[in-house]
C-alpha positions as CSV (number, residue, x, y, z in Angstrom):
1,X,0.0,0.0,0.0
2,X,1.2,3.5,-0.7
3,X,1.7,6.3,1.9
4,X,-1.8,7.7,1.7
5,X,-3.4,4.2,2.2
6,X,-1.1,3.5,5.1
7,X,-1.8,6.9,6.7
8,X,-5.6,6.2,6.5
9,X,-5.0,2.8,8.1
10,X,-2.9,4.3,10.9
11,X,-5.3,7.0,11.9
12,X,-8.1,4.4,12.1
13,X,-6.1,2.2,14.5
14,X,-4.9,3.8,17.8
15,X,-2.5,0.8,18.5
16,X,-0.9,1.2,15.1
17,X,-0.7,5.0,15.6
18,X,1.2,4.4,18.9
19,X,3.5,1.9,17.2
20,X,4.2,4.4,14.5
21,X,5.1,7.1,17.0
22,X,7.4,4.7,18.7
23,X,9.1,3.9,15.4
24,X,9.6,7.5,14.6
25,X,11.0,8.2,18.1
26,X,13.5,5.3,17.7
27,X,14.5,6.1,14.2
28,X,13.1,2.9,12.7
29,X,10.3,4.4,10.6
30,X,11.5,2.8,7.3
31,X,11.6,-0.6,8.9
32,X,8.2,-0.1,10.4
33,X,6.7,0.9,7.1
34,X,8.1,-2.1,5.3
35,X,7.0,-4.5,8.1
36,X,3.5,-3.2,7.8
37,X,3.2,-3.5,4.0
38,X,3.7,0.1,3.1
39,X,5.8,0.7,0.0
40,X,6.5,4.3,0.7
41,X,9.9,5.5,1.9
42,X,10.1,7.2,5.3
43,X,10.4,10.6,3.6
44,X,7.4,9.9,1.4
45,X,5.3,8.9,4.4
46,X,6.5,11.8,6.4
47,X,5.5,14.2,3.6
48,X,2.0,12.5,3.4
49,X,1.6,13.0,7.2
50,X,2.7,16.7,6.8
51,X,0.1,17.3,4.1
52,X,-2.7,16.1,6.4
53,X,-1.5,18.3,9.2
54,X,-1.3,21.4,7.2
């Protein structure tokens, strides 16, 4: 799934959102995305999140 699809999945699941925050804090976002089936890079996903927070 792409960055937008994964973002929608994350915001619908509080436990996944918490895991995402932990991955960001620990510097393992790229691995987290890959492990959860997201094909976006960490930068692409971060840009997607930033778009939604603007």
